[in-house]
N, C-alpha and C positions, 0 to 999 in steps of 0.2 A: 504493500499500500504506500502511496506517495506520502512523504512528510508533508506537514502542514505548510511549510514554506514553499513547497513545490506545487501547491494547488493553483497558483496563478498561471502555471504553464499548461493547465488543463482547461477544457471547456467547462461551462457552469454545470452541466450534467455530470461529467466525469468527476469533477471536483466537489460536487454537492453531496448531501446526505439524504436526498429524497427517496433513494431506493430503499434505505433502511438498514443495510447490512453493516453500516459504520456505527451502528448503535453501541453505546458503552456497556450495555447490559448483555449478559449471557441469555441464551434461549434454550428451550427444550431439545431442539435438534442438536445443538452443540453438546449438550449433556449426554444425549444418546450416542452421538458419534464418538465421544470421548471414552464411553464405557458401555458398549452395546451388550445387551443380554444375550447369553447362549446357554442352553439347558445344561450343558456339561462343562464347557470351557470357562463360562462366566455366569454362573447362576445368580449372582447378585447384582448383575448389570442392569442398566436401564432398559425397560421394555418400551418399544416404539409404538405408542398408540396415538401419535399425532399425524400419521401418514395415511391419507385417504387413498389407498391403493387396494385393488381388487385381485387377490392371489387365489381365490377359491376355485377357479376353473382353469388354471394354467395347465393342468394335466390333460384336459381335453384338447387344447391347442397342440401340446406336445405330441399327443397320439395322432392328431390329423397330419402333423408334419412328417411323422414316421410313414404314414400310409401314402402321403402325397409329396415325395421328394422332388418331383418335377416343378413344384411351386417355387423353388429356390434356384437361382442361377449358380449357387455354390455347391451344387451336387452334380454328379455325372449324368443324372437324369434330366436336369434343368439347364446344364451349361450351354446348350445349343441356343438359348435365348440371351446369352451374355452380350453379344454384339448389339442386339436390339435394345437392350436395357441400359448398357453402360455408355452409350453415345449420348450426345447432348439432347436434353428434353426441354422444351419451352415450358413457360409457367402455366400453361393450360392443364398439364398433367396428362397421364395416360388416359385415353378415352375409356378403356376397360376399368380403370381405377374409379373414375368418376361415376361410371354406370353402377359399379358394385357399391360404392358409398351411398348413392341415392336409393338403391334397393334396401340397403341395410337401414337407412334412416326410416324408410317406410315400415319395415318389419318392427323396428324398435318402438314405433308408435302405433302398433296394433294393426297395421294395414289400412287404417282409416283415412290416410291422406297419401297422395303420391308426390314424389319429389323429382324434379327435373335435373338430370345430369348436367345440363348446360348452366345451371345456377350453382353448381358445386365449385367452390374456390378453396384450394388447399392451403395450409399454413403449418408452420412448425409448432404444433400443439395448440391448445385452446388459448394459451398465453399469447401467442403471436396473433391468433385470430381476433381476440378481443381487442388488442392494441391496433391491429389494421383497421377494424371497424371504427375505432375512435378517430384515426387519422382520416378516414373517409367521411365521417359525419360531423366532425367538430373541429374548431380552431382553438389554439391555445387561449385559455381564459373562459372558454365555453364550459358548460356544466352538464352532467348527467345526474338525474335522481337515482338513488340506490336504496331500496328498503333494507332496514336492519333487522337482524344481524346479517352481514354479508360476507362473502368469501374474503379472507384476510388479505390475500395477494391482489385483490382488485386495486388497492391503493398503488401498487407497483404496476400491474398490467395496464391499467387504464390512464394513469396520470404521469408516470415517471418521465417518459420521453415525449409524450404528446402535449403536455401542458394543460390537459383537460382537467377540470375540477369535479370533485365528487360531492354531491349534496345528500347526506343521509336523510332517509325518511324513516322516522322513529316508529318502530312497532313494539308491541309489548306482550308479555306472557298472559295477560288478562284474556286475550282472545287468541292465544296460541301463536302469537307473532304474525297474524295474518295482516296483509296490507289492505288498506281501505282507501276508497276514493277521497274521503275527507282528509286523511293524512297526506295523500299526494297533492290535493289542491292547496293544503296549508303550506307545504314545503315549496311548491311551485310559486305560490304568491309571494312568500318571503324572499325567495331568490330573485324574482322580478323586481320586487320593491328595492332590493339592494343593488340593482343595476346588473345582476348577472344574467347572462343569456343562457336559457336552458334549452339544450338541443335534444335531450331524450331521457328515456328511463331504461335502466338495465337491471336485470334480475336473473337469478338462477332458478330454474324449474326442471327437475326437483331441486330443492334448496340445499345449498351447502352454506351453513352448517346444520340446518334443522332436520334434513331428511324427510321433508314433507313435499307433497305435490299441490300445485294450485288447481282448484276446481274450475270447471268451465265457466261458471258464473263470474268468478274473480277475473278470469282471463278476458271475458267479454268486457268487463268493467275497465281493465287496463288498456285494451285495444280502443275502446271508446274514449278514454282519457287522452291517449296520445293523438287520436284522430281529431278530437275537438281542439287540442292545442297545437296540432300539426307539428308535433315533435316525434322523434324516433323511438321505437321499442326494440331493444336488443334482448333476446331471450337466450341465455346460456343454458342449453339443454344437454350438457355433457353427461348427465346421470340418467338419461332417458331410459336406458335398458337395465338399470339397477332397481327398478320397482319390484318389490318382492311380495306385494299384497294384491289380491284381485280387486279389492275395493279399499280406498278409492283408486281408480286407475289413473294412469298418466295421461294427461291431455296436452298435446303440443299446441303452441300458438298457431301453427299452420292449420291444424284442424279447426280452430275457432275462426280463423280468417275465411276458410273454406265454407264453414257453416253460416257465418254471417253474410257472406255473398249470396248463398243459396236462398237465404231468407229476405233478401232485398235490402239489407243494410249497405249504405254507401261507405265503404272502407277504402282509404288510401293505402293500398298495398305497398306503395314505395316506402312507407315508414316502418315496415316490419322486416326484422332480421334475426337469423338463428345462428348460434354457434354450437357445434357439436364436435365430438372427438372419439377416439377409440381407446383413450386412456383408462376411463372408468368402466365403460360399457363392456369392453373386451379384455381389460386388464393389460393393456399394452402401452403404458406411459413412455417407455423408452423408445418407442417407434415415432414419437413426436408427430402424431397425425391430428392436426386441427382442421376443422372445416367451417367455412363461412357459407351460409346459404341465405341469400337475400332475394326478395321479391322486386328489388329495385335494379333495373338494368344498368344504370349509371354506377351504383355501388359495386355490382358484380364486375363491371369493366375495371373500375379503379382498383378494386381489391385484388383482382387478378394480376394487374400490373405490379402492385405492391408485393405480391406474394413471392416475387423473384428474390426478396430479401430473406425469405424463410421457407424455401420449398421443402416438400417431403422427397426424400431420396427416391430415384427411379427403382432401385432394388426393392425398397419398402412398398412402393406402389404396386410393383408387379406381384410381389408375394401376397399382399393383402387382396389384390383383385382376384387371385386364385382362391384364397380362403373364403372371402365373402360371397363369391359366386357359387360356392357349394351350399345351396339353399338348405339341403337336409341337415348339414352340419350346423349352420347358423340357427336353424330352428331348434335343433336339440340343445345347442349351447345356451340359448336364451332361456329355455325351459329349466335346464339344469342350474344356470346361474341364479335364476329367481328362487329355486328351491333351496339352493345352498346358502344364499344370502338370508332368506327367511329363517332357516335353521340357525345360522350363526347369530343373527339378530335376537332370536328367541333365547338362545343359551345365554347370551350376554345380559339382556335386559332382565331375564328371570333371576340370574345370579345377582344383579344389582338390587332387584326388588326384594330378595330375601334378606338383604342388608338394610332395607328401609330406604334405599335410594331410588328416586323416580326419574324418569326421563319423559321428554315430550314425545307423545305418540307419533310414530313415523311409519312411513311405508316404502321408503326408497333410500338410496345412498349407501355409504360404506361406514357409517358413524351414527352415534346417537348424540342427542343434546341433553346432557346430564345435569340434573338440578341439584347443586350442592349449596343452595342458599341457606339451608338450615345449619351448615357447618361453618359459615362465616362468623367471625368474632363480632362484626357489625356489618351493616348493609352498605359497604363501601367498596370501591374498586381497589383501594389499598389492601383491604382484607382479602379480596379475591386473589391479588398478586402474591400475598404472603401465603395463602393457602396453596397456590399453584406451586410456589417455590418448595413448600414441604413435600407435595406430591411428587415432584421431580427429584429432589435431592434426598429425601428420606424414604418415601414409599417406592421410589425408583421407577416411576412410570412417567413417560412424556405424554401429556394431554395438552389440549389447547384451551386457553381461558376465553371466556366470552368476550372480554374487552378486545382481544385481538380481531374479533369479527364485528367490532363496534356495537355490540349488544348494549341496549339502553339500561339493563338491569345487572348488577353484579351477582356472581355466584353460578353462572351457567358455564359448562365446559363441554367442548366437543371432544368425543372419545371414539377412535376408529377401531373397528373389529375385524376387518377383512384382510388385513395385510400380514397375517401371521397364522401359524398352525393352531389347532385347538388346544394343544397342550400348553402353548405359550399363553393363550387366552385365559386358561384356567389358572396359570401362575399369576397372571395380572389380577384376576378376580380375587385370588386368595390374598394377595398383597392389599387390595382395597378393603377387603373384609377385615383383615387384621388391624388396619389403620382406623376403620370406622369403629370396631368393637373397643379398640384401645381408647379411643376418645369418648366413647360412651361411659367407660369405666372412670375416665377423668371427670366427666360431668357428674357422675354419681358421687364420687369422692368430694368434689367441690360442693355439691348440694349438702352432703353430710357435714362438711366443715362449716358451711354457712348456718345450718341448723344448730351447731354447737357454739356459734358465735365466733367461728374462726375466720378463715379467708372470706372476704366479702365480694369478690369479683363476680359480676353478673355474667354467668356463662350460659350459652345455648349448647347444642350439640356442636362444639367447636373445638378445633385443635389449639387450645390455649395453654397447652403444656409448655415446658421448656423447649421441646422440639419445634414448636410453632414460633416462640418468641425469638429464638436464636437465628431464625431465617427471615423474620419479618422484615428487617432492615439490612438484609445481607447484601454485600456488593455483587453477589451472584443472582440478584433479583432479575427475573426473566422479563425481557421486553415484550409487551403485548403486540407490538407492531412489527416484529421481525419478519422480513420476507422469507426467512427460512421455513416459516410455516407455509410451505409452497404447495401444499396439496389439500 
């Protein structure tokens, strides 16, 4: 890293701290990377439950690869395609790749809407896709409304290089963090009154970090809102195929636009844009496949030109075109993925429930939104950070605090459950159980002392023991805005 005296030699972006990795605080990823858990080699290491990664069906893809060696140019069966794939490819992408992606998008949305391959624009992951859309839709200083809590890295992805602003739209647990027209109107009006130009609304559906899906009525309200204001709607749908409950089902904004058109509503389709990827749906984050799908011809054209800065490799395109074109495999994969996610979600939430810990009811995603508000010493974000620090440094589990997602209420934590084997999950549950039960004993002892006229501190079910106090103001206090919470 450049010394402070050298920053004048750099651009404002390179020398600035808006990305967040120059934070003076340690974060949970660093704690995990410094001391990762292993069941035999390092059984007391940190368990990574801050990574939203889907590893539950990787065996299915491995088996498909064994049966279909021709799909890779790195095998004797597929090497005959080497020259075709290795030569220069323009930024439109391989036609067979775009066609396969469009079919997969339709399957992931229940076959209720069709996607056009000509509107598929590739990008280096959803990170690149979201940033590209910001470059297409807004100028520096313009703003996008984003309902809270929202994906922690939106601050990096949407703002860092584009200069676009984020205006949080506060949502609350009293209605399960659902977005309302009233909240949108209020945030929009305040922004306009302050002289800020609002260019759109961006949200994730299914939600990261909530693991919930937006119902059709809410989506119609959102489409109506942007249509009335003539601003853009960007729907990040990268968890579309992680829905593990039959009800409520996942509804894409594309389906809403289609239905509203059929019922005679006048909708400006040019305002609607979708981001998707294969990172979560197929468990392939390392392939860096992000997709922009826009109903706006000008955005498709501009985004395709910009995509040359972050293309998906031709080798990856070729392999995925073969994989996704195997419709029998894709259908089976989606069924198995849903079943395995439902099972893992059930095991984890039941384990938490047995400890008296509740989670927001969810039906999608690779994580739960865990409610630890009763464990806070007081209802403040300082207490949330102190509790988080104990969980990472003493309980030895990396989870993500709600403040990193701009949650309006302290005490919520996102905990991922699909990036590990079940044995590791149970180790994590056991650690949480021991921590919770230990603090209940502390509470009981404190209550007994109070009854006897001893220690008078007002305790809830809170980690107020020495273990809590010694970390509350620790220099290792983890930053809630670290971009290393990248998933």
